[in-house]
C-alpha positions in Angstrom: 97.2 145.2 76.4 95.4 144.3 73.5 92.5 142.4 75.1 89.2 144.2 76.5 89.9 144.7 80.1 86.9 145.5 82.4 88.7 145.5 85.7 92.0 145.6 87.3 93.5 144.3 90.9 96.1 146.6 92.2 98.5 145.6 95.0 100.1 148.5 95.8 103.8 148.8 97.4 102.4 149.5 100.6 100.4 146.1 101.1 97.0 147.8 100.2 95.0 145.6 97.7 92.4 147.5 95.6 89.8 146.4 92.9 88.9 148.8 90.1 86.2 148.0 87.6 84.4 150.1 84.7 80.6 150.5 84.5 79.4 152.6 81.7 82.9 154.2 81.2 83.5 155.1 84.9 86.1 153.5 86.6 85.3 152.8 90.4 86.7 151.1 93.6 84.7 147.9 93.9 84.7 147.7 97.7 83.5 151.3 98.6 81.8 152.2 95.1 83.7 155.4 95.1 84.2 156.7 91.7 87.9 157.5 90.5 88.4 161.1 89.7 90.7 160.9 86.7 90.0 160.8 83.2 91.9 158.1 81.8 91.0 154.6 80.4 91.6 151.6 82.6 94.2 150.2 80.5 96.1 153.4 80.8 95.4 153.5 84.7 97.0 150.0 84.8 100.1 151.2 82.7 100.6 153.8 85.1 100.3 151.8 88.3 102.8 149.1 87.0 105.3 152.1 86.1 104.9 153.2 89.7 106.0 149.7 90.8 102.5 148.2 91.6 101.6 144.9 91.0 98.7 144.8 88.5 96.0 141.9 87.4 93.8 142.5 84.7 90.6 140.7 84.1 87.7 141.0 81.5 84.0 141.1 81.8 83.4 137.8 82.6 85.9 137.6 85.4 84.3 140.6 86.9 81.0 139.2 87.1 82.5 136.1 88.8 84.1 138.0 91.4 80.7 139.9 92.3 78.9 136.8 92.4 81.6 135.2 94.8 81.7 138.5 97.1 77.6 138.5 97.1 77.7 134.7 98.0 80.1 135.5 100.7 77.8 138.1 102.1 74.9 136.2 102.2 76.6 133.5 104.0 77.8 135.8 106.7 75.7 135.4 109.9 73.6 138.1 111.0 74.0 138.6 114.7 71.4 141.3 115.2 68.5 138.8 113.8 70.3 135.9 114.9 70.3 134.1 111.6 72.9 131.8 110.6 74.8 132.1 114.0 76.5 128.6 114.6 75.5 128.1 118.0 71.8 128.8 117.7 69.8 132.1 117.3 67.1 132.0 119.8 69.2 133.9 122.6 70.3 136.4 119.8 66.9 137.2 118.7 65.5 137.9 122.1 68.6 140.1 122.9 67.9 141.9 119.6 64.2 142.5 120.3 65.1 143.6 123.7 67.7 146.2 122.2 65.0 147.4 119.7 62.4 147.9 122.8 65.0 149.7 124.8 65.9 151.7 121.9 62.3 152.7 121.0 61.7 153.3 124.9 64.7 155.8 124.9 63.4 157.7 122.0 60.0 158.3 123.4 62.0 159.8 126.3 
């Protein structure tokens, strides 16, 4: 563990996969942005998880940045069904439905 690690990917024995990263000394879950309530360094956390029988993959700051960029790109490519943007079969019908839904919601709030 001599190299500087900025994140770990943990495959728990139950099948769950969680990615942890460090930002300003705080360890957080990348998907939920929840801070880990532990006062250990990331390397020590990785060692403890390995000792418990989990598979741990370590990566450096460059890899963390690449993973965040890929995740952001995947989010941008996801179709927006409410606005109808990026829907493969066209968005005119979805835009009309979204407009009607917003209008109905506004009317319900008025009473």
